C-alpha positions in Angstrom: 0.0 0.0 0.0 1.5 3.2 -1.1 1.4 5.9 1.5 3.0 8.8 3.2 5.2 6.7 5.4 6.6 3.5 4.1 7.9 0.4 5.8 10.9 2.2 7.1 8.8 4.8 8.8 6.5 2.1 10.3 9.7 0.5 11.6 10.8 3.8 13.0 7.5 4.3 14.7 7.7 1.4 17.1 7.2 3.3 20.3 9.4 3.2 23.4 6.7 2.9 26.0 4.2 0.4 26.9 2.5 -0.8 23.7 4.0 1.1 20.8 1.8 2.6 18.3 3.5 1.8 15.0 5.4 -1.3 14.1 7.3 -3.5 11.7 5.5 -6.0 9.5 5.3 -9.0 11.9 2.9 -11.8 11.3 0.4 -12.4 14.0 0.0 -16.1 15.1 -3.3 -17.5 14.4 -5.5 -17.7 17.4 -8.9 -17.8 15.9 -10.6 -17.9 12.5 -11.6 -14.5 11.1 -15.3 -15.3 11.7 -14.6 -16.0 15.4 -13.5 -12.5 16.3 -15.0 -11.7 19.8 -16.9 -8.5 20.6 -14.8 -6.0 22.6 -15.2 -6.2 26.4 -17.2 -3.6 28.2 -15.2 -0.4 29.1 -13.2 -0.7 32.4 -13.7 2.3 34.6 -10.4 1.5 36.4 -8.5 1.6 33.0 -10.1 5.0 32.3 -9.1 6.3 35.7 -5.4 5.4 35.1 -5.2 7.6 32.0 -3.7 11.1 32.3 -5.0 13.6 29.7 -2.3 16.1 30.4 0.5 16.0 27.8 4.0 15.1 28.8 7.1 13.9 27.0 7.7 10.2 26.4 10.4 8.6 28.5 13.9 9.4 27.2 12.6 11.1 24.1 15.3 12.8 21.9 15.5 13.8 18.3 16.6 11.0 16.0 16.3 12.3 12.4 15.3 15.5 10.8 11.8 16.5 9.8 10.1 15.6 6.5 11.6 17.3 3.5 9.9 19.2 0.7 9.0 17.1 -2.4 10.9 19.5 -4.8 8.3 21.9 -6.0 6.8 20.2 -9.1 4.0 18.6 -7.2 3.0 21.7 -5.3 1.1 23.0 -8.3 -2.1 21.0 -8.6 -4.7 23.2 -10.2 -7.7 20.9 -10.6 -10.0 19.3 -8.0 -8.8 15.8 -7.0 -10.9 12.8 -8.2 -11.9 12.1 -4.6 -13.4 15.6 -4.3 -15.2 15.3 -7.6 -16.6 11.9 -6.6 -17.9 12.9 -3.1 -19.2 16.3 -4.3 -19.1 17.7 -0.8 -19.0 21.2 -2.2 -22.7 20.6 -3.0 -23.3 20.0 0.7 -22.0 23.5 1.3 -25.4 24.8 0.2 -26.4 23.6 3.7 -23.3 23.9 5.8 -19.5 24.3 5.7 -18.9 23.0 9.3 -18.9 26.3 11.2 -18.9 25.8 14.9 -17.4 22.4 14.9 -14.0 21.4 16.3 -12.3 18.4 14.8 -9.4 16.9 16.9 -6.6 15.5 14.7 -4.8 13.0 17.0 -1.7 12.4 14.9 1.9 13.6 14.3 0.9 17.2 14.9 -0.3 19.7 12.3 1.8 22.4 10.7 0.8 26.0 10.7 -0.4 26.0 7.1 -1.9 29.3 5.8 -5.0 27.5 4.6 -5.8 26.5 8.3 -5.0 30.0 9.6 -7.4 31.3 12.3 -8.9 27.8 12.7 -5.9 25.8 14.0 -5.7 25.2 17.7 -2.8 23.7 19.7 -3.9 20.7 21.7 -0.6 19.7 23.1 2.3 17.2 22.6 2.3 13.7 24.0 5.7 12.9 22.3 8.2 15.6 23.3 8.4 19.2 24.5 7.0 20.9 21.4 3.3 21.4 20.8 0.5 20.2 18.6 1.4 22.6 15.9 4.7 20.8 15.2 4.5 18.2 12.5 8.0 16.7 11.7 6.4 13.7 10.0 4.0 15.4 7.8 1.2 12.9 8.3 -1.1 15.0 10.6 -1.0 18.0 8.3 -2.2 15.9 5.3 -5.0 14.6 7.5 -6.0 18.0 8.7 -6.0 19.4 5.2 -8.5 16.8 4.0 -10.8 17.8 6.8 -10.7 21.5 6.8 -8.4 23.2 4.3 -9.8 26.6 3.1 -10.4 27.1 -0.6 -7.7 28.8 -2.7 -8.0 30.1 -6.2 -4.6 28.5 -7.2 -5.9 25.0 -6.8 -9.2 23.0 -6.8 -8.3 21.2 -3.7 -10.3 22.1 -0.6 -11.2 20.5 2.7 -14.5 18.9 3.4 -15.5 21.3 6.2 -13.5 24.5 5.5 -15.2 26.5 8.3 -14.5 23.9 11.0 -11.7 24.4 13.5 -8.8 21.8 13.8 -7.5 20.8 17.3 -4.0 19.5 16.7 -2.7 16.9 19.2 0.8 15.5 18.6 0.6 11.9 19.8 3.2 10.0 17.7 6.4 10.6 15.6 9.0 8.6 13.7 11.6 11.3 14.1 12.4 10.6 17.8 14.1 8.0 19.9 12.4 6.9 23.2 13.2 4.6 26.1 11.3 1.3 26.5 10.3 0.0 29.9 13.3 -2.4 29.9 15.6 0.6 29.5 16.5 0.0 25.8 16.2 2.8 23.2 13.8 2.5 20.4 13.1 4.5 17.2 9.9 6.4 17.2 7.3 7.2 19.9 3.6 6.9 20.5 1.6 4.0 22.0 -2.0 3.1 22.7 -1.9 4.6 26.2 -0.9 8.0 24.9 -3.5 7.6 22.2 -6.2 7.0 24.8 -5.0 9.9 26.9 -5.1 12.1 23.7 -8.7 11.1 23.1 -9.6 12.3 26.6 -7.7 15.5 26.1 -9.6 16.2 22.9 -12.9 15.8 24.8 -11.6 18.1 27.5 -10.7 20.8 25.0 -14.1 20.8 23.3 -13.8 18.6 20.3 -17.0 17.6 18.6 -15.3 15.1 16.3 -12.1 13.1 16.8 -10.1 11.8 13.9 -7.6 8.9 14.6 -5.6 7.9 11.5 -3.8 5.1 13.4 -4.5 1.4 13.8 -3.4 -1.2 16.4 -3.5 -4.8 15.1 -3.5 -7.0 18.2 -3.8 -10.7 18.8 -7.3 -11.6 20.0 -5.9 -13.3 23.1 -4.2 -10.1 24.2 -6.7 -7.5 23.0 -8.8 -7.1 26.1 -5.9 -6.2 28.3 -3.8 -4.4 25.7 -6.6 -2.1 24.6 -8.4 -1.6 27.9 -7.4 2.1 28.3 -8.2 3.0 24.7 -11.5 1.1 24.8 -12.5 3.1 27.9 -11.4 6.4 26.4 -13.4 5.9 23.2 -16.5 5.1 25.1 -16.0 8.1 27.4 -15.8 10.3 24.3 -19.0 9.0 22.8 -20.7 9.4 26.2 -19.5 13.0 26.1 -21.3 13.4 22.8 -18.1 13.3 20.6 -18.0 11.3 17.4 -14.8 9.2 17.0 -13.7 8.4 13.4 -10.8 5.9 12.9 -9.0 4.4 10.0 -9.7 0.7 9.5 -6.0 -0.1 8.9 -3.8 -1.2 6.0 -2.8 -4.8 5.4 1.0 -5.2 5.4 1.5 -2.3 7.6 3.1 -3.3 10.9 1.4 -6.4 12.4 -1.7 -5.9 10.3 -2.4 -8.9 8.0 -5.2 -9.9 5.7 -6.3 -13.2 4.3 -8.9 -14.3 1.7 -11.7 -14.0 4.2 -10.8 -10.6 5.6 -8.7 -9.4 8.5 -5.7 -11.5 9.5 -6.7 -14.6 11.5 -6.6 -14.1 15.3 -6.3 -10.3 15.3 -8.4 -7.3 15.9 -7.9 -3.8 14.8 -8.3 -0.9 17.2 -9.9 1.6 17.6 -12.0 0.2 14.8 -12.8 -3.0 16.8 -14.9 -0.9 19.2 -17.8 -1.3 16.9 -20.8 1.0 17.7 -18.5 3.5 19.5 -16.5 4.3 16.3 -17.0 5.1 12.7 -14.3 2.9 11.2 -13.3 3.8 7.6 -11.9 1.6 4.8 -10.6 3.1 1.6 -11.6 2.9 -2.0 -9.7 3.7 -5.3 -10.6 5.8 -8.3 -12.6 2.8 -9.7 -14.9 2.9 -6.7 -13.8 -0.5 -5.4 -12.3 -1.2 -2.1 -8.5 -1.2 -2.2 -7.0 -4.7 -1.6 -4.8 -3.3 1.2 -7.8 -1.8 3.1 -8.3 -4.1 6.1 -11.7 -5.9 6.1 -13.6 -6.9 9.1 -17.1 -6.8 10.7 -16.1 -3.5 12.4 -15.8 -1.5 9.2 -18.5 1.1 9.2 -18.1 2.7 5.8 -15.5 3.7 3.2 -14.1 6.8 1.5 -11.5 7.6 -1.1 -7.9 6.9 0.0 -5.7 6.7 -3.1 -4.1 9.4 -5.3 -4.6 11.8 -2.4 -4.0 15.5 -2.6 -3.7 17.6 0.6 -1.8 20.5 2.3 2.0 20.5 2.0 3.5 19.9 5.5 6.6 21.9 4.5 5.2 24.9 2.7 2.2 26.9 1.8 1.0 24.8 -1.2 -0.5 21.4 -1.8 1.1 18.0 -2.6 0.1 14.7 -4.1 3.2 12.8 -2.8 5.7 13.1 0.0 9.3 12.1 0.9 8.9 9.7 3.9 11.3 10.0 6.8 14.5 8.2 6.1 14.1 8.1 2.4 15.0 10.2 -0.6 12.2 9.5 -2.9 8.7 11.0 -3.1 5.9 8.5 -3.1 2.1 8.9 -3.6 -0.2 9.4 -0.6 -2.5 6.5 0.0 -4.2 4.5 2.7 -7.0 4.4 5.2 -5.3 7.2 7.1 -6.6 9.5 4.4 -10.0 8.0 4.0 -10.9 8.6 7.6 -10.6 12.4 7.5 -13.0 12.5 4.6 -15.6 10.9 6.9 -14.5 13.2 9.9 -15.2 16.2 7.7 -18.6 14.9 6.7 -19.4 14.3 10.4 -18.5 18.0 11.1 -20.9 19.0 8.3 -23.7 16.9 9.8 -23.1 18.2 13.3 -23.2 21.8 12.1 -26.4 21.2 10.1 -28.2 19.1 12.8 -27.1 20.4 16.2 -29.9 18.5 17.9 -28.5 15.1 17.0 -26.3 13.4 19.6 -23.1 11.5 18.7 -24.7 8.2 18.0 -27.5 9.7 15.9 -24.9 11.5 13.8 -23.0 8.2 13.3 -26.2 6.4 12.3 -27.0 9.2 9.8 -23.6 9.1 8.2 -23.7 5.3 7.7 -27.3 5.0 6.7 -26.9 7.7 4.0 -23.8 6.0 2.5 -23.9 4.8 -1.1 -24.6 1.1 -0.4 -22.5 -1.8 -1.7 -23.9 -2.7 -5.1 -25.4 0.8 -5.7 -28.5 2.6 -4.8 -30.7 -0.4 -5.7 -29.0 -2.6 -3.1 -31.1 -3.9 -0.2 -31.3 -1.3 2.5 -28.9 -2.0 5.3 -26.7 -4.0 3.0 -23.0 -4.0 4.0 -19.8 -6.0 3.5 -16.5 -6.2 5.4 -14.6 -4.1 3.0 -16.7 -1.0 2.8 -19.2 -1.5 5.6 -22.4 0.3 4.7 -20.9 1.8 1.6 -19.1 5.0 0.5 -19.7 8.1 2.5 -22.2 10.5 0.8 -21.8 14.0 2.1 -24.8 15.5 0.3 -27.2 12.8 1.4 -25.9 13.0 4.9 -26.7 16.7 5.3 -29.6 17.2 3.0 -32.0 14.4 4.0 -34.1 15.8 6.8 -35.7 13.0 8.8 -38.5 14.1 11.1 -38.2 11.0 13.3 -34.8 12.4 14.5 -36.4 15.5 15.9 -39.3 14.2 17.9 -37.8 15.6 21.1 -37.1 19.2 22.0 -33.7 19.5 20.3 -33.2 22.3 17.8 -34.1 21.9 14.2 -31.5 21.7 11.5 -29.6 24.9 10.7 -30.3 26.0 7.2 -28.5 28.9 5.4 -30.5 31.4 3.4 -31.5 30.0 0.0 -30.7 26.4 0.9 -32.7 23.9 -1.0 -32.5 21.3 -3.8 -29.0 21.0 -5.2 -28.3 20.4 -8.9 -26.5 17.1 -9.1 -26.6 16.7 -12.9 -22.8 16.8 -13.4 -22.0 13.6 -15.3 -18.7 13.3 -13.4 -20.5 12.2 -10.4 -21.0 8.4 -10.5 -23.4 8.6 -7.6 -25.5 11.6 -8.5 -28.6 9.4 -8.8 -28.6 8.3 -5.2 -27.8 11.8 -4.0 -30.7 13.2 -6.0 -33.0 10.7 -4.5 -31.9 11.7 -1.1 -32.5 15.4 -1.8 -35.8 14.7 -3.5 -37.1 13.1 -0.3 -36.1 16.2 1.6 -38.5 19.0 0.6 -38.1 20.5 4.1 -34.3 20.5 3.8 -34.3 24.3 3.1 -36.7 25.1 5.9 -4.0 -0.2 22.9 -0.3 -2.7 27.2 1.8 -3.0 30.2 2.8 -6.1 32.1 5.1 -9.1 31.4 7.0 -7.1 28.8 4.3 -7.7 26.2 4.6 -5.3 23.3 1.6 -4.7 21.2 2.4 -3.7 17.6 0.4 -0.9 16.2 0.5 0.1 12.6 -0.3 3.6 11.2 -2.7 2.8 8.4 -1.5 4.8 5.6 2.1 3.9 5.3 3.4 1.5 2.9 5.4 2.4 -0.2 5.2 0.7 -3.6 
């Protein structure tokens, strides 16, 4: 799977603390057939109480290599709209909302101070070293944030899904540092499931309405309950606090993540995606609309979004990029993976939350999945899903435009509608899914009105990082 950070970066990102967050490609021993994956255990209040949402440096952290380098200039001029943007047509959803009033937490490698995020980028802290959330030496977090909320620019057709939303940048992992393991040894890279769990709690504390986690932990089933206890509890706490958590489904071949003919690698679960109803787990599709072979399949996949041939904000300058030079390499590679599908969904969630402020987190999640373009097309059986794309491909227009009276039987506020909002013209032939979107709009006439103990190390893979 081509992605921003290749195998060398994944190797560098094996953390130094309990349960590192990124890892080398190790096979996971078979412990159960894919169909025998257990449900996640209930959240443990004791595990939640052990988490500290205040950022602090990882043990023994020190700089290891320099930051991500510019790609060389040629790829910073990308005038047209990316295929993913044309396919999703989220600009049509802007007739209803652009995500104003929403705060999307990007728990990642930090987010650079890019001019197209100016005035809407907030420092959420650093769980890696002594910098802040607005430091992105790896480049990954900036790409993610750009997909979510980059402002329009006349020099390029690229724009974020929710350009009026704020971005809360929390630095939680990095390949550019060395950290100290519990046994005293030094390891390349930093970030683990405990810091991820703590970062989730911090995002809630700082007022996030949406949390994007473009990281995945592939863990043996036998170890998952203990290894992921803190993260499980943190995610449930977020949902209980009315925050929607969006997570990448993971990439096969990245770290410990494997995939067989029947889906996810035998005997493993993928977190946070494993947490089922508490998470919108996102697989990725290619330009042909089909699920990418590397996108991890499993019963926990909620829906899908584009994740190949990605364009986003340049982490090293003011422009945009469609490839990046990974840490430790000298060659620019395309950007691809579930890391970059997840922020498309996070952006759509921000749009829905802005449009329907009366919906709680679970109602928003249900709306986003139920309005997806179902596997097999609009004529598929309602509720149809598969383990590659879940309920289907996210559909921004249907998600915001289809007013459902049953959602507003209580005293919550009605949807927020801008002046002149109404039926959107979806006749552009470039849109392979305009039919289902038109149907959704036609039915909306009122639319305008991760592990301590025993030295066990859990290998976690960042989803979007494998070079060709």
